N, C-alpha and C positions, 0 to 999 in steps of 0.2 A: 463219115462215121456217124452212127445213129446216136440219139440222145441217151439211150440205155447203156451203150458201151462207154460213153464219156463219163457217166455217173459211176460205173463200175471201176473205171480206171482211177478216178479221183478218190474213191473209197480205198483202194489198195495203197495209194500214195500216203494217205493220212494214218493208216494203221501203224502202231508202234512196232519197231523191230528190235530184236535182241532179247526178248523175254522168252526164255526157254524153260520149261518145266520137265523134269525127268531125271533119272539117276545120273550121277556124275561118276568120274573115275574113282573117286574116293568112297563112293557108296553113299554120299550125302546129297541132300537136295538143297538148292539155293537159287538165288536170283542172279542171273548173269547179265551184266550191264553191257553197254555198248563197247566197253574196252575189254570185255571178256572176263572180268573179275567175279569170283564167286563170293558174294557177301555172306551168305548163310554159313558156308564152310569156314570162312575166316573167323566169323563170330563164334562158331562152335569151338574152333581150335583155341581161340583166345580165352574163352570161358573155361575150357578144360585145363588150360595152363594155369589160370588163377587158382582153380580148385586144387590142382596138384601142389602149387606153391604154398597154399595155406595148410594143406594136409601134411606136407613134408616137415619133419622135425628140424629145428634150428640147430646147426652145428655149433660146437663149442668155440670154433674160431670166430663165427659170426656173432655169437652172443656177447652182449656188453660186459666188459670186465669190471668187477666191483673191487675197488681198492680195499685192502685189508687195513684195519685201524692201526695207525702208527703207534709204536711203543713209545712210552715216555722217554724223552731224551735224558741221557745221563747228565747229572749236575756238572756244571762247568767248574773245573778245578780252580781256575783263576778267581771265579766269583767266591768260592768257598774260602780261598786264601785271603782275599780282601776282607771278607766278613770276619774272619778270625782275627785279622789285624785290627779291625775297628773295635771289636770287643776287648781285645787286649789294651788298646789305647784308652778306651773308656775306663777300664779297671785301673790302669796305671794313673790316669788323671785323678780318679777318686782317691786312690791311695796317696797321691801327692798332696791333694787338698787336706786330707786328714793329717798327714805328717807335718805339713806346713803349719796348720792350726795348732797342733800339739807343740811343735818347736817354738812357735810364737808365744804360746802361753807360758812355756817354761822359761823363755828369755825374759818375758815381762816379770815373772815371779822372781827370777834371780836378781834382776835390777831392783825390784821393789824390796827384796830382802836386804840388799846392800844399804838402801836408804833406811830401812827399818832398824837395822843394827846400830846405825849411827844415832838414830832417834832414841833407841833404848839406852844408850849411854847417858843421855840427858835425863831420862826417867830414873836411872840408877842414882844419878847425882842428887836429884830431888828427894828420892827416898832416903838417902843417907843424911841429907840435911834435916829432914823431919825426925829421923831416928836419933840424931845427935842433939836435937833441941832439948834443953833442960826444962822448958816450960811447954806443956802440951796444950796450951790455950793462948789466947791473945790474937790480935789482928795478923801478926806476922805468920804464926803457925796456921791459922785458918786460911790465910791467903795462899801459903805454900801447899796446903792440903787441897785447896780448890784447883790449883794448877796441876797437881798430880792427877786428880780425878778427870780433868779435861784431857790430859795426855792419854790416859787409859781409854777414854771415850773415842779419841781419834784412832787409837790402835784397834779398838773393837770395830769401828766402822770399816776398817781395812781388812777385817777378818782375822785379827790376831788376838789371842786370849792368853791370860796368865796361867802358867803351869802350877797346879796345886802341889803344895809341899807340907802343909800343916797336917799332922796326924797321918801322913802317908808313909808307906814302906818304900825304901829306896828302889828306884827303877833305873837301871843303867841306860834305858832308851831315852829317858827325858831328864834324868838327874846326873849331876856331876859331883862326885864326892871329893871334897878337899881335905877331909880329916875324919877320923873315927875316934870318938871319946866315950869313956864309960858313963852310962846313964842308967842307974839302977831303976828308975821309975819308968823306963822305956824298954821295950823288947829290942833285942839285937836286930839291926837292920832297919830300924825305924829312923826317920829323919828327926834329928834333935833340933836344929834350927837352920834358917836359910841365910846364906851370905849374899846371894844375888838372885834376883827373881829370874825365872825362865819364862819363855814365851813360845807359843806354837800357833800354827794356822788352824782353822776350823776343821780341816780334813785330817788333822793329826800330825802333819809334817812339823818337825821341830825347827823353829827359827833360831832359838838359842836355849841350850840346856840350863836348868836351874842349878846353881852352885850351892851345895848343901854340906852339912856336917851330919854324920851318921852315928847313931848310938851303937856301942859295942860292949857287951857284958860277958864276963866269964873268960 
């Protein structure tokens, strides 16, 4: 074999095989590899599929579902019941405190009134002794008068005042009439004189009514 024929045969062996250009069955052009796959056609098909997928509308089933806002939950009946019970308990406790304070004050006042009335008997005895004294002067009289003033000061510090009777009209709320006598110089119903002093608290409550004689004319 000549050198020219050997060169021609070598050239044919080195040339690539399987590259075919021309129309395919699908009417598309592409590169066919050694395995016979058409790369251009597949690329075209895949590109067309992506375009169709993007262009096609999304169905309602495939669209993401948006949850509707939840409505406010109904108030718990048990919570409302406990809240109502707490409010009632607080109100009852407040009323109990006020009632207890009032009852305690009334109890203290009653106990103090018992002691006061006993003390008023001593005051009455001192006043009678001074009224019965024949001499309105001297150490004895001055001493007894000072004791009476001291008693009145103690009563005043405890909120007790003497009930006025001189020049006053008879008031059944604070006076106790033991007799009615004719007194031409006084109008009927006026207090003629006082037999026993009366006392009351600063708020007007009577500790002991004044015992008086009332003028009655006509």
